[in-house]
Every structure is written in C-alpha cells, then in structure tokens.
BADOTOR-395804 format. One line per field, with one value per residue: residue number from 1; residue in three letters; chain; x, y, z of N, C-alpha, C, O in turn. Coordinates in Angstrom, 3 decimals. Layout:
% BADOTOR-395804
num <- (NUM:...)
residuo <- (ala:...)
cadena <- (A:...)
n_c1 <- (X:...)
n_c2 <- (Y:...)
n_c3 <- (Z:...)
ca_c1 <- (X:...)
ca_c2 <- (Y:...)
ca_c3 <- (Z:...)
c_c1 <- (X:...)
c_c2 <- (Y:...)
c_c3 <- (Z:...)
o_c1 <- (X:...)
o_c2 <- (Y:...)
o_c3 <- (Z:...)
END
This chain:
% BADOTOR-395804
num <- (1:2:3:4:5:6:7:8:9:10:11:12:13:14:15:16:17:18:19:20:21:22:23:24:25:26:27:28:29:30:31:32:33:34:35:36:37:38:39:40:41:42:43:44:45:46:47:48:49:50:51:52:53:54:55:56:57:58:59:60:61:62:63:64:65:66:67:68:69:70:71:72:73:74:75:76:77:78:79:80:81:82:83:84:85:86:87:88:89:90:91:92:93:94:95:96:97:98:99:100:101:102:103:104:105:106:107:108:109:110:111:112:113:114:115)
residuo <- (met:lys:ala:leu:lys:ala:leu:ser:asp:glu:thr:arg:leu:arg:ile:leu:asn:leu:leu:phe:glu:arg:glu:cys:cys:val:cys:glu:val:met:gln:ala:leu:asn:ile:ser:gln:thr:arg:ala:ser:arg:asn:leu:asn:leu:leu:tyr:asp:ala:gly:phe:leu:his:leu:arg:lys:glu:gly:leu:trp:ser:leu:tyr:ser:ile:asp:glu:ala:gly:met:pro:gly:tyr:phe:val:asn:leu:leu:glu:ala:ile:lys:lys:ser:ile:ala:gly:asn:ile:ile:met:ala:gln:asp:arg:glu:arg:leu:leu:lys:ala:glu:arg:val:gly:pro:cys:cys:val:arg:lys:met:gln:lys)
cadena <- (A:A:A:A:A:A:A:A:A:A:A:A:A:A:A:A:A:A:A:A:A:A:A:A:A:A:A:A:A:A:A:A:A:A:A:A:A:A:A:A:A:A:A:A:A:A:A:A:A:A:A:A:A:A:A:A:A:A:A:A:A:A:A:A:A:A:A:A:A:A:A:A:A:A:A:A:A:A:A:A:A:A:A:A:A:A:A:A:A:A:A:A:A:A:A:A:A:A:A:A:A:A:A:A:A:A:A:A:A:A:A:A:A:A:A)
n_c1 <- (-11.712:-10.002:-7.411:-6.797:-6.173:-3.776:-2.502:-1.856:1.019:3.681:6.161:4.916:4.537:7.585:8.010:6.524:7.814:9.630:9.127:8.300:10.637:11.233:11.092:10.589:12.361:11.344:13.764:15.220:13.363:14.522:17.169:17.495:15.320:15.925:14.713:12.786:12.421:10.022:8.574:9.032:7.595:5.439:4.454:4.766:2.390:0.285:-0.233:-0.254:-3.230:-4.172:-4.485:-2.446:-0.023:1.700:2.795:4.649:6.325:9.522:11.719:13.508:12.819:9.619:8.335:7.708:6.111:4.499:1.154:0.137:-1.061:-3.706:-4.549:-7.996:-7.983:-8.466:-6.780:-4.548:-4.546:-3.795:-1.552:-0.132:-0.394:1.059:3.552:4.433:4.447:6.520:8.690:11.766:12.071:14.306:14.723:13.363:14.930:16.907:16.493:15.417:18.636:20.415:18.474:20.008:22.522:20.946:20.728:19.901:19.822:18.476:16.271:18.132:19.074:17.504:18.203:20.856:20.625:19.455:20.924)
n_c2 <- (-7.081:-4.672:-5.675:-8.879:-7.914:-6.787:-8.054:-9.330:-9.533:-9.982:-8.109:-6.941:-8.807:-9.317:-6.882:-6.685:-9.275:-8.574:-6.360:-8.284:-8.501:-5.409:-2.612:-0.579:1.894:3.872:3.650:2.203:-0.378:0.014:-0.287:-3.007:-4.898:-3.571:-1.848:0.576:4.029:5.499:2.920:1.552:3.053:3.365:0.392:0.519:1.964:1.352:-1.491:-0.217:1.181:-0.595:-1.524:-2.720:-1.523:0.406:3.819:5.869:8.835:9.733:12.620:13.453:10.428:8.753:5.656:2.843:-0.132:-3.125:-3.555:-4.528:-3.713:-2.152:-3.326:-5.800:-8.963:-11.039:-10.296:-10.576:-13.360:-13.889:-12.341:-14.173:-17.126:-16.097:-15.568:-18.216:-19.570:-17.961:-19.268:-20.190:-20.188:-18.963:-16.124:-14.541:-15.623:-13.982:-10.987:-10.674:-10.512:-8.790:-6.697:-6.318:-5.097:-2.478:1.059:3.948:6.448:8.939:11.989:12.924:10.018:8.707:10.121:9.634:6.902:6.170:7.166)
n_c3 <- (-13.440:-11.689:-10.163:-10.712:-13.280:-13.405:-12.527:-14.108:-15.840:-16.701:-16.046:-14.173:-11.921:-12.083:-10.908:-8.296:-6.986:-6.133:-4.624:-2.423:-1.391:-0.232:0.353:-2.425:-4.773:-7.650:-9.192:-8.521:-9.081:-11.966:-12.438:-11.228:-12.885:-15.483:-16.968:-18.584:-16.971:-17.538:-18.473:-16.205:-14.081:-14.968:-14.483:-11.674:-10.965:-12.011:-10.232:-8.117:-8.655:-8.256:-6.103:-4.303:-4.027:-1.515:-1.032:-0.489:0.279:0.809:0.647:-2.676:-3.248:-4.373:-2.937:-3.032:-1.804:-0.331:0.025:2.558:5.154:3.717:2.251:0.905:2.344:0.658:-1.972:-0.182:-0.358:-3.127:-4.116:-1.949:-3.079:-6.006:-4.477:-4.364:-6.720:-7.719:-6.948:-6.998:-9.836:-12.547:-13.437:-12.088:-9.190:-10.379:-10.610:-8.052:-7.009:-8.509:-7.768:-5.008:-5.773:-6.268:-6.643:-4.447:-6.607:-7.107:-8.503:-11.377:-12.132:-14.032:-16.190:-16.981:-16.860:-19.198:-21.459)
ca_c1 <- (-11.188:-8.621:-6.536:-6.619:-5.614:-2.606:-1.249:-1.567:1.812:4.984:7.335:4.273:5.006:8.407:7.833:6.077:8.850:11.769:8.454:8.134:12.009:11.411:10.492:12.013:12.228:11.442:15.035:16.118:13.298:14.948:18.232:16.778:14.518:16.732:13.700:13.327:12.178:8.408:7.538:9.009:6.649:3.901:4.121:4.272:1.124:-0.831:0.265:-0.722:-3.967:-5.524:-4.220:-1.470:0.964:1.272:3.145:5.670:7.948:10.713:12.378:13.464:12.016:8.565:9.155:6.565:6.270:3.205:0.173:-0.842:-2.648:-4.734:-5.292:-8.607:-8.070:-8.234:-5.483:-2.980:-4.070:-3.029:0.100:0.742:-0.295:2.148:4.554:4.316:3.968:7.577:9.982:12.602:11.528:15.633:14.788:12.945:15.846:18.532:16.165:16.076:19.755:20.334:17.980:21.125:23.193:20.581:21.166:18.963:20.514:17.578:15.777:19.243:19.113:17.176:18.619:22.141:20.705:18.647:22.221)
ca_c2 <- (-6.563:-4.480:-6.616:-9.616:-7.385:-5.957:-9.462:-10.525:-9.279:-10.913:-6.689:-6.036:-9.510:-8.967:-5.763:-8.244:-10.446:-7.127:-5.759:-9.256:-8.404:-4.613:-1.050:0.242:3.606:3.853:3.754:0.166:-1.287:0.299:-1.526:-4.809:-5.370:-3.019:-1.350:1.854:5.027:5.303:0.987:1.538:3.873:3.162:-0.535:0.494:3.182:0.300:-2.263:0.852:1.922:-1.615:-1.469:-3.788:-0.925:1.419:4.686:6.744:10.170:10.390:13.772:12.698:9.522:8.314:4.511:1.403:-1.323:-4.172:-2.443:-5.116:-3.441:-1.362:-4.232:-7.064:-10.105:-11.610:-10.035:-11.425:-15.058:-13.258:-12.120:-15.741:-17.447:-15.610:-16.117:-19.986:-19.945:-17.665:-19.345:-21.507:-19.148:-18.361:-14.683:-13.983:-15.209:-13.431:-10.538:-10.416:-10.295:-7.183:-5.574:-6.528:-4.319:-1.129:2.145:5.063:7.853:10.751:12.045:12.422:8.609:8.543:10.417:8.688:5.692:5.869:7.379)
ca_c3 <- (-12.426:-11.792:-9.634:-11.724:-14.619:-12.365:-12.288:-15.787:-16.825:-16.574:-15.554:-13.006:-11.086:-11.348:-9.717:-6.811:-6.832:-6.184:-3.398:-1.578:-0.437:-0.334:-0.143:-3.210:-5.189:-8.975:-9.874:-7.830:-10.099:-13.329:-12.465:-10.935:-14.349:-16.371:-17.687:-18.530:-15.559:-18.142:-17.961:-14.635:-13.525:-15.411:-13.765:-10.559:-11.044:-12.094:-9.465:-6.871:-8.552:-7.959:-4.979:-4.006:-3.674:-0.688:-1.842:0.844:-0.214:1.198:-0.264:-3.477:-3.648:-4.483:-2.339:-2.796:-0.836:-0.707:1.405:3.442:6.022:3.366:1.161:1.207:2.402:-0.976:-2.481:0.541:-0.963:-4.896:-3.605:-1.348:-4.729:-6.785:-3.981:-4.173:-8.207:-8.746:-5.464:-7.571:-11.137:-12.312:-13.432:-10.466:-8.686:-11.408:-10.373:-6.487:-7.157:-9.224:-6.512:-3.766:-5.928:-6.753:-5.891:-5.053:-7.065:-7.499:-10.355:-12.317:-12.416:-14.928:-17.410:-16.835:-16.973:-20.447:-22.056)
c_c1 <- (-10.027:-7.927:-6.086:-5.317:-4.418:-1.708:-0.697:-0.330:3.204:5.917:6.619:4.705:6.646:8.702:7.598:7.084:9.751:10.477:8.275:9.885:12.431:11.464:11.778:11.521:11.715:13.393:15.446:15.276:13.650:15.819:17.617:16.572:15.294:15.873:13.891:12.292:10.216:8.204:8.072:8.020:5.219:3.297:3.468:3.259:-0.125:-1.192:-0.781:-2.334:-5.032:-5.566:-3.076:-0.544:0.703:2.647:3.797:6.662:8.564:11.598:12.577:12.469:10.425:8.792:7.144:7.088:4.323:2.595:-0.756:-1.978:-3.707:-5.159:-6.559:-7.976:-7.706:-7.542:-4.366:-3.134:-3.450:-2.514:0.911:0.640:0.359:3.557:5.054:4.955:6.086:8.669:10.783:12.403:13.479:15.277:13.575:14.161:17.069:18.091:16.375:18.128:20.968:19.685:19.131:21.940:22.618:20.572:19.852:19.715:19.738:17.537:16.921:19.323:18.684:17.792:20.089:21.470:19.552:19.771:22.902)
c_c2 <- (-6.506:-5.005:-7.631:-9.008:-7.038:-6.762:-10.280:-10.315:-9.638:-9.154:-7.143:-7.553:-9.919:-8.589:-5.967:-8.684:-9.495:-6.540:-6.500:-8.989:-7.273:-3.469:-1.034:1.968:3.740:3.189:1.771:-0.557:-1.435:-0.547:-2.626:-5.049:-4.965:-2.671:-0.061:3.095:5.527:3.863:1.383:2.132:3.533:1.380:-0.641:1.146:2.498:-0.486:-1.461:0.929:0.672:-1.705:-2.158:-2.993:-0.158:2.562:5.880:7.543:9.924:11.387:13.385:11.595:9.516:6.444:4.053:0.161:-2.093:-3.716:-3.680:-5.240:-2.850:-2.354:-5.528:-7.670:-11.290:-11.875:-10.252:-12.995:-15.177:-13.656:-13.820:-16.157:-17.363:-15.996:-17.556:-20.000:-19.173:-18.154:-20.528:-21.105:-18.662:-16.943:-14.282:-13.612:-14.119:-11.459:-9.526:-9.960:-8.952:-6.321:-5.624:-5.255:-2.602:-0.134:3.341:6.454:8.816:10.755:11.881:11.317:8.385:8.926:10.120:7.496:5.583:6.176:6.357)
c_c3 <- (-12.703:-11.803:-10.655:-13.026:-14.391:-12.876:-13.358:-16.724:-16.198:-15.968:-14.252:-11.473:-11.320:-10.512:-8.283:-6.332:-5.922:-4.261:-2.537:-0.755:-0.171:-0.176:-1.942:-4.198:-6.586:-10.160:-9.514:-8.940:-11.388:-12.942:-11.794:-12.221:-15.092:-17.230:-17.838:-17.527:-16.575:-17.374:-16.618:-14.024:-13.865:-14.691:-12.605:-10.196:-11.440:-10.673:-8.041:-7.455:-8.439:-6.698:-3.527:-3.298:-2.219:-1.192:-0.396:0.264:1.288:0.438:-1.536:-4.117:-2.793:-3.608:-2.395:-2.517:-1.297:0.466:2.251:4.386:5.167:2.268:1.468:1.579:1.160:-1.515:-1.564:-0.104:-2.885:-4.118:-2.660:-2.037:-5.604:-6.550:-4.542:-5.927:-8.692:-7.744:-6.588:-9.026:-10.955:-13.007:-12.717:-9.375:-9.078:-10.605:-9.218:-6.274:-7.509:-8.062:-5.936:-4.342:-6.641:-6.095:-5.537:-5.497:-7.019:-8.701:-10.994:-12.734:-13.658:-16.152:-17.716:-17.511:-18.462:-21.676:-22.388)
o_c1 <- (-9.226:-7.346:-5.141:-4.228:-3.786:-0.629:0.140:-0.311:3.485:6.505:7.271:5.062:7.002:9.308:8.264:7.308:10.508:10.946:8.013:10.108:13.617:12.328:12.929:10.583:11.486:13.763:15.759:15.888:13.396:15.455:16.988:17.548:15.744:16.062:14.882:11.125:9.310:7.846:7.149:7.501:4.198:2.115:2.447:3.007:-1.274:-2.218:-1.644:-3.030:-6.259:-6.621:-3.063:-0.136:-0.452:3.560:3.116:7.709:8.121:12.256:11.585:11.668:10.040:9.892:6.063:8.123:3.433:3.115:-1.967:-2.970:-4.812:-6.077:-6.168:-6.839:-6.805:-7.229:-3.229:-2.166:-2.954:-2.596:2.034:1.733:0.512:4.422:6.126:6.037:6.783:9.648:10.263:12.697:14.000:16.449:12.882:14.489:17.890:18.996:16.936:18.611:21.933:20.284:19.727:22.103:23.326:20.411:18.955:20.085:20.347:18.111:17.088:19.691:19.464:17.904:20.472:21.783:18.825:19.639:24.013)
o_c2 <- (-7.216:-5.269:-7.375:-9.413:-6.942:-6.550:-11.158:-10.650:-9.388:-9.566:-7.625:-7.258:-10.914:-9.064:-5.554:-8.488:-9.926:-6.419:-5.916:-9.353:-7.204:-3.100:-1.296:2.761:2.850:2.658:0.726:-1.262:-2.438:-1.721:-3.144:-5.429:-5.899:-3.080:0.525:2.704:5.868:3.647:1.544:1.384:3.468:1.132:-1.239:1.044:2.907:-0.217:-1.949:0.667:0.756:-1.957:-2.028:-3.360:-0.119:1.981:6.485:7.088:9.949:10.896:12.721:11.706:9.858:6.054:4.542:-0.415:-1.763:-3.506:-3.696:-5.946:-2.922:-2.104:-6.346:-7.254:-12.117:-13.022:-10.146:-13.724:-16.081:-14.697:-14.316:-16.037:-18.380:-16.420:-17.722:-20.553:-19.645:-17.410:-21.610:-22.117:-18.233:-16.576:-13.426:-12.542:-13.596:-10.745:-8.434:-9.192:-8.462:-5.398:-4.646:-4.332:-1.787:-0.248:3.532:7.335:9.873:10.171:10.718:11.292:7.853:8.136:10.431:7.171:4.590:5.585:6.495)
o_c3 <- (-13.311:-12.856:-11.401:-13.435:-15.443:-13.430:-13.571:-17.909:-15.026:-14.968:-13.326:-10.333:-10.689:-9.552:-7.333:-5.138:-5.052:-3.129:-1.485:0.400:0.151:-0.972:-2.292:-4.116:-5.767:-11.207:-10.084:-9.743:-12.056:-13.011:-12.717:-12.867:-15.756:-18.376:-17.402:-17.515:-15.815:-16.216:-15.820:-13.196:-13.179:-14.450:-12.267:-8.995:-11.275:-10.049:-7.312:-6.475:-8.493:-6.117:-2.303:-2.196:-1.795:-1.779:0.432:-0.196:2.436:-0.479:-1.839:-5.046:-1.675:-4.001:-2.067:-2.852:-2.081:1.562:2.475:4.569:5.705:1.487:2.300:1.356:1.018:-1.836:-2.025:-0.325:-3.557:-3.464:-2.760:-2.590:-6.280:-7.316:-5.125:-6.124:-9.591:-7.680:-6.861:-9.663:-9.926:-13.090:-13.268:-8.862:-8.324:-10.174:-9.120:-5.441:-6.923:-7.510:-6.386:-3.544:-7.234:-4.880:-6.358:-4.722:-6.851:-9.620:-11.360:-13.908:-14.448:-17.088:-18.843:-18.656:-18.449:-22.748:-22.900)
END
C-alpha cells in the first residue's frame, strides 16, 4: 500500500512533524531538516502522491500542508498515531525549533543553501 510505504521513512515522518505545525514550502523543509532540495522535494512528493498532503501554489512557492479534508478517514487515524508516537522525540522537537527560524527565500535559496 502506497500510504504505508510513504510512512516507512524517517525523513517523511520528520516532514509530517513539521506539517503538523504549519504549511511549509520546500526551502523551509530543507532548512528545518538540514537536507538537500532534491531530498526534500522527493519526500514531499511521495507524501503528496500517497494522499497525505495538499499542494497550493502561491507566487513562486509550492506550499504543502496536511490534507485532512481530502484524505480517507483511516489516514487521519494513521496521522494521529504518528503524532502520538513522535511526542517527546528530541529530534522531532529540534526540527520544530529550526522550523521557527526557517524562511521562505524563493527559488534562489536552493542554489545558496547548497554551496
């Protein structure tokens, strides 16, 4: 099942952790998790394709959020279980702290961050 496979990766769980907090663009995920643009985009895309995320375009940004309205009921149960399992996880807490400082800096951020 595509949904369970999407949830089987630590990076994707860390991304969901961020999206439980707020809507994010790729560059914010990159900053919060300290990962490359390619890795952030690939994992966001896998979560989107599995049906967990909503994608909205705003100017230059592709903004991702958890698609509670569009997902089946059992997806909501899966996400609730994930929320419970990551509560108190130190890595997840550090990711959320870095998200507070992350900025939407546009398409040029990818080139600047990879140097």
